[in-house]
PDB file of N, H, CA, C and O in Angstrom:
ATOM      1  N   PRO A   1       0.678  -1.331   0.074  1.00  0.00           N
ATOM      2  CA  PRO A   1      -0.037   0.028   0.014  1.00  0.00           C
ATOM      3  C   PRO A   1       1.069   1.215   0.041  1.00  0.00           C
ATOM      4  O   PRO A   1       2.260   1.102   0.332  1.00  0.00           O
ATOM      5  N   ALA A   2       0.345   2.406  -0.346  1.00  0.00           N
ATOM      6  H   ALA A   2      -0.623   2.498  -0.582  1.00  0.00           H
ATOM      7  CA  ALA A   2       1.208   3.753  -0.287  1.00  0.00           C
ATOM      8  C   ALA A   2       1.458   4.174   0.942  1.00  0.00           C
ATOM      9  O   ALA A   2       2.448   4.868   1.170  1.00  0.00           O
ATOM     10  N   VAL A   3       0.581   3.805   1.915  1.00  0.00           N
ATOM     11  H   VAL A   3      -0.224   3.240   1.729  1.00  0.00           H
ATOM     12  CA  VAL A   3       0.849   4.234   3.298  1.00  0.00           C
ATOM     13  C   VAL A   3       0.808   3.102   4.307  1.00  0.00           C
ATOM     14  O   VAL A   3      -0.194   2.415   4.509  1.00  0.00           O
ATOM     15  N   ASN A   4       2.101   2.946   4.991  1.00  0.00           N
ATOM     16  H   ASN A   4       2.914   3.504   4.827  1.00  0.00           H
ATOM     17  CA  ASN A   4       2.301   1.687   5.838  1.00  0.00           C
ATOM     18  C   ASN A   4       1.869   2.425   7.327  1.00  0.00           C
ATOM     19  O   ASN A   4       2.476   3.402   7.766  1.00  0.00           O
ATOM     20  N   THR A   5       1.008   1.945   7.843  1.00  0.00           N
ATOM     21  H   THR A   5       0.515   1.151   7.486  1.00  0.00           H
ATOM     22  CA  THR A   5       0.450   2.412   9.326  1.00  0.00           C
ATOM     23  C   THR A   5       1.170   1.570  10.467  1.00  0.00           C
ATOM     24  O   THR A   5       0.907   1.816  11.644  1.00  0.00           O
ATOM     25  N   GLN A   6       2.057   0.602  10.128  1.00  0.00           N
ATOM     26  H   GLN A   6       2.271   0.403   9.172  1.00  0.00           H
ATOM     27  CA  GLN A   6       2.560  -0.161  10.966  1.00  0.00           C
ATOM     28  C   GLN A   6       4.087  -0.058  11.174  1.00  0.00           C
ATOM     29  O   GLN A   6       4.884  -0.957  10.908  1.00  0.00           O
ATOM     30  N   LEU A   7       4.402   1.190  11.700  1.00  0.00           N
ATOM     31  H   LEU A   7       3.754   1.920  11.916  1.00  0.00           H
ATOM     32  CA  LEU A   7       5.916   1.661  11.604  1.00  0.00           C
ATOM     33  C   LEU A   7       6.421   0.869  13.084  1.00  0.00           C
ATOM     34  O   LEU A   7       5.644   0.435  13.935  1.00  0.00           O
ATOM     35  N   PRO A   8       7.836   0.813  13.139  1.00  0.00           N
ATOM     36  CA  PRO A   8       8.430   0.301  14.291  1.00  0.00           C
ATOM     37  C   PRO A   8       8.376   1.384  15.654  1.00  0.00           C
ATOM     38  O   PRO A   8       8.444   2.593  15.435  1.00  0.00           O
ATOM     39  N   ALA A   9       8.284   1.007  16.678  1.00  0.00           N
ATOM     40  H   ALA A   9       8.229   0.025  16.856  1.00  0.00           H
ATOM     41  CA  ALA A   9       8.200   1.700  17.685  1.00  0.00           C
ATOM     42  C   ALA A   9       9.244   2.889  17.991  1.00  0.00           C
ATOM     43  O   ALA A   9       9.064   3.914  18.649  1.00  0.00           O
ATOM     44  N   ASP A  10      10.382   2.440  17.319  1.00  0.00           N
ATOM     45  H   ASP A  10      10.528   1.608  16.785  1.00  0.00           H
ATOM     46  CA  ASP A  10      11.853   3.642  17.636  1.00  0.00           C
ATOM     47  C   ASP A  10      11.608   4.507  16.458  1.00  0.00           C
ATOM     48  O   ASP A  10      12.524   5.311  16.290  1.00  0.00           O
ATOM     49  N   SER A  11      10.599   4.590  15.549  1.00  0.00           N
ATOM     50  H   SER A  11       9.854   3.937  15.685  1.00  0.00           H
ATOM     51  CA  SER A  11      10.790   5.298  14.400  1.00  0.00           C
ATOM     52  C   SER A  11      10.512   6.736  14.664  1.00  0.00           C
ATOM     53  O   SER A  11       9.652   6.971  15.513  1.00  0.00           O
ATOM     54  N   PRO A  12      11.076   7.696  14.100  1.00  0.00           N
ATOM     55  CA  PRO A  12      10.970   9.138  14.606  1.00  0.00           C
ATOM     56  C   PRO A  12       9.450   9.625  14.366  1.00  0.00           C
ATOM     57  O   PRO A  12       8.620   9.012  13.695  1.00  0.00           O
ATOM     58  N   SER A  13       9.245  10.856  15.050  1.00  0.00           N
ATOM     59  H   SER A  13       9.919  11.354  15.594  1.00  0.00           H
ATOM     60  CA  SER A  13       7.873  11.484  14.715  1.00  0.00           C
ATOM     61  C   SER A  13       7.984  12.147  13.547  1.00  0.00           C
ATOM     62  O   SER A  13       9.010  12.686  13.132  1.00  0.00           O
ATOM     63  N   TRP A  14       6.722  12.103  12.906  1.00  0.00           N
ATOM     64  H   TRP A  14       5.889  11.665  13.243  1.00  0.00           H
ATOM     65  CA  TRP A  14       6.628  13.012  11.629  1.00  0.00           C
ATOM     66  C   TRP A  14       6.167  14.541  11.968  1.00  0.00           C
ATOM     67  O   TRP A  14       6.146  15.414  11.101  1.00  0.00           O
ATOM     68  N   PHE A  15       5.842  14.740  13.170  1.00  0.00           N
ATOM     69  H   PHE A  15       5.858  14.031  13.875  1.00  0.00           H
ATOM     70  CA  PHE A  15       5.125  15.800  13.632  1.00  0.00           C
ATOM     71  C   PHE A  15       6.283  17.139  13.344  1.00  0.00           C
ATOM     72  O   PHE A  15       5.988  18.105  12.641  1.00  0.00           O
ATOM     73  N   PRO A  16       7.546  16.983  13.988  1.00  0.00           N
ATOM     74  CA  PRO A  16       8.555  18.036  13.660  1.00  0.00           C
ATOM     75  C   PRO A  16       8.910  18.391  12.422  1.00  0.00           C
ATOM     76  O   PRO A  16       9.214  19.546  12.123  1.00  0.00           O
ATOM     77  N   LEU A  17       8.890  17.166  11.409  1.00  0.00           N
ATOM     78  H   LEU A  17       8.642  16.228  11.652  1.00  0.00           H
ATOM     79  CA  LEU A  17       9.145  17.340   9.986  1.00  0.00           C
ATOM     80  C   LEU A  17       7.996  18.461   9.618  1.00  0.00           C
ATOM     81  O   LEU A  17       8.356  19.526   9.117  1.00  0.00           O
ATOM     82  N   LEU A  18       6.881  18.250   9.826  1.00  0.00           N
ATOM     83  H   LEU A  18       6.588  17.384  10.233  1.00  0.00           H
ATOM     84  CA  LEU A  18       5.660  18.917   9.232  1.00  0.00           C
ATOM     85  C   LEU A  18       5.831  20.452   9.348  1.00  0.00           C
ATOM     86  O   LEU A  18       5.447  21.195   8.445  1.00  0.00           O
ATOM     87  N   PHE A  19       6.459  20.946  10.562  1.00  0.00           N
ATOM     88  H   PHE A  19       6.772  20.343  11.296  1.00  0.00           H
ATOM     89  CA  PHE A  19       6.832  22.417  10.790  1.00  0.00           C
ATOM     90  C   PHE A  19       7.783  22.891  10.117  1.00  0.00           C
ATOM     91  O   PHE A  19       7.790  24.056   9.718  1.00  0.00           O
ATOM     92  N   ILE A  20       8.901  21.880   9.858  1.00  0.00           N
ATOM     93  H   ILE A  20       8.895  20.934  10.182  1.00  0.00           H
ATOM     94  CA  ILE A  20      10.149  22.238   9.026  1.00  0.00           C
ATOM     95  C   ILE A  20       9.850  22.426   7.669  1.00  0.00           C
ATOM     96  O   ILE A  20      10.494  23.241   7.008  1.00  0.00           O
ATOM     97  N   THR A  21       8.737  21.610   7.070  1.00  0.00           N
ATOM     98  H   THR A  21       8.214  20.947   7.607  1.00  0.00           H
ATOM     99  CA  THR A  21       8.442  21.690   5.863  1.00  0.00           C
ATOM    100  C   THR A  21       7.747  23.053   5.609  1.00  0.00           C
ATOM    101  O   THR A  21       8.150  23.799   4.716  1.00  0.00           O
ATOM    102  N   ILE A  22       6.886  23.310   6.262  1.00  0.00           N
ATOM    103  H   ILE A  22       6.558  22.704   6.987  1.00  0.00           H
ATOM    104  CA  ILE A  22       5.951  24.640   6.351  1.00  0.00           C
ATOM    105  C   ILE A  22       6.797  25.842   6.238  1.00  0.00           C
ATOM    106  O   ILE A  22       6.553  26.802   5.507  1.00  0.00           O
ATOM    107  N   ALA A  23       7.832  25.709   7.035  1.00  0.00           N
ATOM    108  H   ALA A  23       8.030  24.929   7.629  1.00  0.00           H
ATOM    109  CA  ALA A  23       8.657  26.819   7.314  1.00  0.00           C
ATOM    110  C   ALA A  23       9.761  27.168   6.239  1.00  0.00           C
ATOM    111  O   ALA A  23      10.164  28.318   6.065  1.00  0.00           O
ATOM    112  N   CYS A  24      10.202  26.099   5.551  1.00  0.00           N
ATOM    113  H   CYS A  24       9.874  25.164   5.692  1.00  0.00           H
ATOM    114  CA  CYS A  24      11.064  26.104   4.604  1.00  0.00           C
ATOM    115  C   CYS A  24      10.407  26.756   3.241  1.00  0.00           C
ATOM    116  O   CYS A  24      11.004  27.478   2.442  1.00  0.00           O
ATOM    117  N   GLY A  25       8.829  26.265   3.155  1.00  0.00           N
ATOM    118  H   GLY A  25       8.344  25.678   3.804  1.00  0.00           H
ATOM    119  CA  GLY A  25       8.099  26.691   1.975  1.00  0.00           C
ATOM    120  C   GLY A  25       7.840  28.105   2.177  1.00  0.00           C
ATOM    121  O   GLY A  25       7.814  28.830   1.182  1.00  0.00           O
ATOM    122  N   ALA A  26       7.614  28.670   3.511  1.00  0.00           N
ATOM    123  H   ALA A  26       7.635  28.081   4.319  1.00  0.00           H
ATOM    124  CA  ALA A  26       7.090  30.015   3.784  1.00  0.00           C
ATOM    125  C   ALA A  26       8.564  30.897   3.305  1.00  0.00           C
ATOM    126  O   ALA A  26       8.486  31.756   2.426  1.00  0.00           O
ATOM    127  N   ILE A  27       9.714  30.619   3.898  1.00  0.00           N
ATOM    128  H   ILE A  27       9.778  29.922   4.612  1.00  0.00           H
ATOM    129  CA  ILE A  27      10.778  31.239   3.642  1.00  0.00           C
ATOM    130  C   ILE A  27      11.093  31.283   1.976  1.00  0.00           C
ATOM    131  O   ILE A  27      11.464  32.318   1.423  1.00  0.00           O
ATOM    132  N   SER A  28      10.897  30.068   1.301  1.00  0.00           N
ATOM    133  H   SER A  28      10.595  29.227   1.750  1.00  0.00           H
ATOM    134  CA  SER A  28      11.138  30.269  -0.016  1.00  0.00           C
ATOM    135  C   SER A  28      10.364  31.237  -0.718  1.00  0.00           C
ATOM    136  O   SER A  28      10.960  31.958  -1.518  1.00  0.00           O
ATOM    137  N   GLY A  29       9.014  31.391  -0.538  1.00  0.00           N
ATOM    138  H   GLY A  29       8.530  30.806   0.112  1.00  0.00           H
ATOM    139  CA  GLY A  29       8.003  32.055  -1.062  1.00  0.00           C
ATOM    140  C   GLY A  29       8.282  33.448  -0.768  1.00  0.00           C
ATOM    141  O   GLY A  29       8.057  34.310  -1.617  1.00  0.00           O
ATOM    142  N   PHE A  30       8.816  33.766   0.519  1.00  0.00           N
ATOM    143  H   PHE A  30       8.999  33.065   1.209  1.00  0.00           H
ATOM    144  CA  PHE A  30       8.878  35.223   0.885  1.00  0.00           C
ATOM    145  C   PHE A  30      10.102  35.585   0.043  1.00  0.00           C
ATOM    146  O   PHE A  30      10.088  36.692  -0.496  1.00  0.00           O
ATOM    147  N   HIS A  31      11.267  34.706  -0.156  1.00  0.00           N
ATOM    148  H   HIS A  31      11.279  33.807   0.281  1.00  0.00           H
ATOM    149  CA  HIS A  31      12.576  35.205  -0.753  1.00  0.00           C
ATOM    150  C   HIS A  31      12.023  35.483  -2.468  1.00  0.00           C
ATOM    151  O   HIS A  31      12.302  36.485  -3.128  1.00  0.00           O
ATOM    152  N   GLY A  32      11.311  34.487  -2.867  1.00  0.00           N
ATOM    153  H   GLY A  32      11.084  33.673  -2.331  1.00  0.00           H
ATOM    154  CA  GLY A  32      10.841  34.966  -4.374  1.00  0.00           C
ATOM    155  C   GLY A  32       9.924  36.093  -4.519  1.00  0.00           C
ATOM    156  O   GLY A  32       9.755  36.635  -5.612  1.00  0.00           O
ATOM    157  N   LEU A  33       9.316  36.468  -3.438  1.00  0.00           N
ATOM    158  H   LEU A  33       9.453  36.028  -2.551  1.00  0.00           H
ATOM    159  CA  LEU A  33       8.465  37.634  -3.567  1.00  0.00           C
ATOM    160  C   LEU A  33       9.404  39.038  -3.364  1.00  0.00           C
ATOM    161  O   LEU A  33       9.085  40.093  -3.913  1.00  0.00           O
ATOM    162  N   VAL A  34      10.477  38.919  -2.594  1.00  0.00           N
ATOM    163  H   VAL A  34      10.736  38.063  -2.148  1.00  0.00           H
ATOM    164  CA  VAL A  34      11.343  40.076  -2.168  1.00  0.00           C
ATOM    165  C   VAL A  34      12.231  39.983  -3.401  1.00  0.00           C
ATOM    166  O   VAL A  34      12.305  41.033  -4.039  1.00  0.00           O
ATOM    167  N   ALA A  35      12.877  39.010  -3.841  1.00  0.00           N
ATOM    168  H   ALA A  35      12.817  38.157  -3.322  1.00  0.00           H
ATOM    169  CA  ALA A  35      13.880  39.078  -4.915  1.00  0.00           C
ATOM    170  C   ALA A  35      12.991  39.393  -6.454  1.00  0.00           C
ATOM    171  O   ALA A  35      13.608  39.844  -7.419  1.00  0.00           O
ATOM    172  N   SER A  36      11.992  39.193  -6.506  1.00  0.00           N
ATOM    173  H   SER A  36      11.491  38.827  -5.722  1.00  0.00           H
ATOM    174  CA  SER A  36      11.470  39.499  -7.707  1.00  0.00           C
ATOM    175  C   SER A  36      11.496  41.127  -8.169  1.00  0.00           C
ATOM    176  O   SER A  36      11.709  41.548  -9.306  1.00  0.00           O
ATOM    177  N   GLY A  37      11.240  41.851  -7.052  1.00  0.00           N
ATOM    178  H   GLY A  37      11.067  41.509  -6.128  1.00  0.00           H
ATOM    179  CA  GLY A  37      11.409  43.320  -7.368  1.00  0.00           C
ATOM    180  C   GLY A  37      12.853  43.837  -7.915  1.00  0.00           C
ATOM    181  O   GLY A  37      13.064  44.681  -8.787  1.00  0.00           O
ATOM    182  N   THR A  38      13.897  42.994  -7.055  1.00  0.00           N
ATOM    183  H   THR A  38      13.725  42.309  -6.347  1.00  0.00           H
ATOM    184  CA  THR A  38      15.172  43.721  -7.195  1.00  0.00           C
ATOM    185  C   THR A  38      15.579  42.934  -8.628  1.00  0.00           C
ATOM    186  O   THR A  38      16.177  43.582  -9.488  1.00  0.00           O
ATOM    187  N   THR A  39      15.285  41.704  -8.831  1.00  0.00           N
ATOM    188  H   THR A  39      14.800  41.178  -8.132  1.00  0.00           H
ATOM    189  CA  THR A  39      15.835  41.136  -9.989  1.00  0.00           C
ATOM    190  C   THR A  39      15.365  41.973 -11.301  1.00  0.00           C
ATOM    191  O   THR A  39      16.218  42.273 -12.136  1.00  0.00           O
ATOM    192  N   SER A  40      14.226  42.289 -11.454  1.00  0.00           N
ATOM    193  H   SER A  40      13.533  42.045 -10.776  1.00  0.00           H
ATOM    194  CA  SER A  40      13.712  43.037 -12.681  1.00  0.00           C
ATOM    195  C   SER A  40      14.322  44.112 -12.781  1.00  0.00           C
ATOM    196  O   SER A  40      14.363  44.518 -13.942  1.00  0.00           O
ATOM    197  N   LYS A  41      14.888  44.838 -11.938  1.00  0.00           N
ATOM    198  H   LYS A  41      14.855  44.508 -10.995  1.00  0.00           H
ATOM    199  CA  LYS A  41      15.573  46.224 -11.886  1.00  0.00           C
ATOM    200  C   LYS A  41      17.164  45.984 -12.649  1.00  0.00           C
ATOM    201  O   LYS A  41      17.773  46.840 -13.291  1.00  0.00           O
ATOM    202  N   GLN A  42      17.546  44.785 -12.413  1.00  0.00           N
ATOM    203  H   GLN A  42      17.052  44.089 -11.892  1.00  0.00           H
ATOM    204  CA  GLN A  42      18.867  44.453 -12.870  1.00  0.00           C
ATOM    205  C   GLN A  42      19.009  43.849 -14.224  1.00  0.00           C
ATOM    206  O   GLN A  42      20.109  43.657 -14.742  1.00  0.00           O
ATOM    207  N   LEU A  43      18.075  43.605 -14.684  1.00  0.00           N
ATOM    208  H   LEU A  43      17.181  43.761 -14.263  1.00  0.00           H
ATOM    209  CA  LEU A  43      18.117  42.732 -16.262  1.00  0.00           C
ATOM    210  C   LEU A  43      18.090  44.168 -17.210  1.00  0.00           C
ATOM    211  O   LEU A  43      17.618  45.286 -17.001  1.00  0.00           O
ATOM    212  N   ASP A  44      18.699  43.673 -18.142  1.00  0.00           N
ATOM    213  H   ASP A  44      19.082  42.765 -18.312  1.00  0.00           H
ATOM    214  CA  ASP A  44      18.916  44.688 -19.286  1.00  0.00           C
ATOM    215  C   ASP A  44      17.636  44.394 -20.402  1.00  0.00           C
ATOM    216  O   ASP A  44      17.008  45.283 -20.975  1.00  0.00           O
ATOM    217  N   ARG A  45      17.458  43.195 -20.530  1.00  0.00           N
ATOM    218  H   ARG A  45      17.968  42.472 -20.065  1.00  0.00           H
ATOM    219  CA  ARG A  45      16.327  42.809 -21.472  1.00  0.00           C
ATOM    220  C   ARG A  45      15.174  41.924 -20.928  1.00  0.00           C
ATOM    221  O   ARG A  45      15.533  40.940 -20.281  1.00  0.00           O
ATOM    222  N   GLU A  46      14.076  42.091 -21.064  1.00  0.00           N
ATOM    223  H   GLU A  46      13.784  42.890 -21.589  1.00  0.00           H
ATOM    224  CA  GLU A  46      12.905  41.242 -20.444  1.00  0.00           C
ATOM    225  C   GLU A  46      13.188  39.699 -20.835  1.00  0.00           C
ATOM    226  O   GLU A  46      12.778  38.870 -20.023  1.00  0.00           O
ATOM    227  N   THR A  47      13.799  39.262 -21.910  1.00  0.00           N
ATOM    228  H   THR A  47      14.132  39.935 -22.569  1.00  0.00           H
ATOM    229  CA  THR A  47      14.044  37.802 -22.257  1.00  0.00           C
ATOM    230  C   THR A  47      14.912  37.180 -21.488  1.00  0.00           C
ATOM    231  O   THR A  47      14.999  35.953 -21.480  1.00  0.00           O
ATOM    232  N   ASP A  48      15.696  38.011 -20.710  1.00  0.00           N
ATOM    233  H   ASP A  48      15.625  39.008 -20.717  1.00  0.00           H
ATOM    234  CA  ASP A  48      16.789  37.371 -19.765  1.00  0.00           C
ATOM    235  C   ASP A  48      16.069  36.927 -18.540  1.00  0.00           C
ATOM    236  O   ASP A  48      16.649  36.069 -17.874  1.00  0.00           O
ATOM    237  N   ALA A  49      14.893  37.360 -18.112  1.00  0.00           N
ATOM    238  H   ALA A  49      14.422  38.056 -18.653  1.00  0.00           H
ATOM    239  CA  ALA A  49      14.338  36.909 -17.104  1.00  0.00           C
ATOM    240  C   ALA A  49      13.868  35.274 -16.862  1.00  0.00           C
ATOM    241  O   ALA A  49      13.618  34.722 -15.791  1.00  0.00           O
ATOM    242  N   ARG A  50      13.843  34.770 -18.088  1.00  0.00           N
ATOM    243  H   ARG A  50      14.046  35.218 -18.958  1.00  0.00           H
ATOM    244  CA  ARG A  50      13.472  33.381 -18.044  1.00  0.00           C
ATOM    245  C   ARG A  50      14.665  32.512 -17.699  1.00  0.00           C
ATOM    246  O   ARG A  50      14.453  31.411 -17.191  1.00  0.00           O
ATOM    247  N   TYR A  51      16.088  32.982 -17.971  1.00  0.00           N
ATOM    248  H   TYR A  51      16.260  33.876 -18.384  1.00  0.00           H
ATOM    249  CA  TYR A  51      17.313  32.284 -17.633  1.00  0.00           C
ATOM    250  C   TYR A  51      17.695  32.664 -16.114  1.00  0.00           C
ATOM    251  O   TYR A  51      18.273  31.913 -15.328  1.00  0.00           O
ATOM    252  N   VAL A  52      17.285  33.900 -15.870  1.00  0.00           N
ATOM    253  H   VAL A  52      16.815  34.510 -16.509  1.00  0.00           H
ATOM    254  CA  VAL A  52      17.813  34.163 -14.492  1.00  0.00           C
ATOM    255  C   VAL A  52      16.766  33.656 -13.474  1.00  0.00           C
ATOM    256  O   VAL A  52      17.193  33.354 -12.360  1.00  0.00           O
ATOM    257  N   GLY A  53      15.527  33.536 -13.709  1.00  0.00           N
ATOM    258  H   GLY A  53      15.179  33.782 -14.614  1.00  0.00           H
ATOM    259  CA  GLY A  53      14.583  32.942 -12.816  1.00  0.00           C
ATOM    260  C   GLY A  53      14.687  31.213 -12.738  1.00  0.00           C
ATOM    261  O   GLY A  53      14.510  30.547 -11.718  1.00  0.00           O
ATOM    262  N   TYR A  54      14.988  30.746 -13.960  1.00  0.00           N
ATOM    263  H   TYR A  54      15.132  31.288 -14.788  1.00  0.00           H
ATOM    264  CA  TYR A  54      15.230  29.474 -13.979  1.00  0.00           C
ATOM    265  C   TYR A  54      16.435  29.097 -13.212  1.00  0.00           C
ATOM    266  O   TYR A  54      16.400  28.087 -12.509  1.00  0.00           O
ATOM    267  N   GLY A  55      17.499  29.826 -13.289  1.00  0.00           N
ATOM    268  H   GLY A  55      17.527  30.647 -13.860  1.00  0.00           H
ATOM    269  CA  GLY A  55      18.731  29.394 -12.645  1.00  0.00           C
ATOM    270  C   GLY A  55      18.692  29.722 -10.984  1.00  0.00           C
ATOM    271  O   GLY A  55      19.355  29.163 -10.110  1.00  0.00           O
ATOM    272  N   GLY A  56      17.791  30.707 -10.845  1.00  0.00           N
ATOM    273  H   GLY A  56      17.252  31.161 -11.555  1.00  0.00           H
ATOM    274  CA  GLY A  56      17.308  30.750  -9.348  1.00  0.00           C
ATOM    275  C   GLY A  56      16.579  29.924  -8.770  1.00  0.00           C
ATOM    276  O   GLY A  56      16.619  29.917  -7.540  1.00  0.00           O
ATOM    277  N   MET A  57      15.749  29.040  -9.425  1.00  0.00           N
ATOM    278  H   MET A  57      15.716  29.046 -10.425  1.00  0.00           H
ATOM    279  CA  MET A  57      14.930  28.080  -8.707  1.00  0.00           C
ATOM    280  C   MET A  57      15.944  26.774  -8.747  1.00  0.00           C
ATOM    281  O   MET A  57      15.968  25.937  -7.845  1.00  0.00           O
ATOM    282  N   ILE A  58      16.462  26.744  -9.478  1.00  0.00           N
ATOM    283  H   ILE A  58      16.442  27.425 -10.211  1.00  0.00           H
ATOM    284  CA  ILE A  58      17.526  25.529  -9.521  1.00  0.00           C
ATOM    285  C   ILE A  58      18.481  25.638  -8.412  1.00  0.00           C
ATOM    286  O   ILE A  58      18.830  24.693  -7.705  1.00  0.00           O
ATOM    287  N   GLY A  59      18.927  26.987  -8.295  1.00  0.00           N
ATOM    288  H   GLY A  59      18.643  27.755  -8.869  1.00  0.00           H
ATOM    289  CA  GLY A  59      19.941  27.127  -7.271  1.00  0.00           C
ATOM    290  C   GLY A  59      19.274  26.980  -5.787  1.00  0.00           C
ATOM    291  O   GLY A  59      19.952  26.580  -4.841  1.00  0.00           O
ATOM    292  N   GLU A  60      18.033  27.299  -5.663  1.00  0.00           N
ATOM    293  H   GLU A  60      17.483  27.624  -6.432  1.00  0.00           H
ATOM    294  CA  GLU A  60      17.473  27.325  -4.398  1.00  0.00           C
ATOM    295  C   GLU A  60      17.001  25.791  -4.079  1.00  0.00           C
ATOM    296  O   GLU A  60      16.463  25.521  -3.005  1.00  0.00           O
TER     297      GLU A  60
END
């Protein structure tokens, strides 16, 4: 099955991982929001935005 509910007793809890995942997504989204205003001012041509944005997402 896709989900195995019979985990060993010494397995770590998933609860802290949930908060870490949400926090990392929030930080990534905030960084994308802030960086979008400054990156657009640094580009010479609008066509360069695709390469810069793709490289930024791969780097992150």
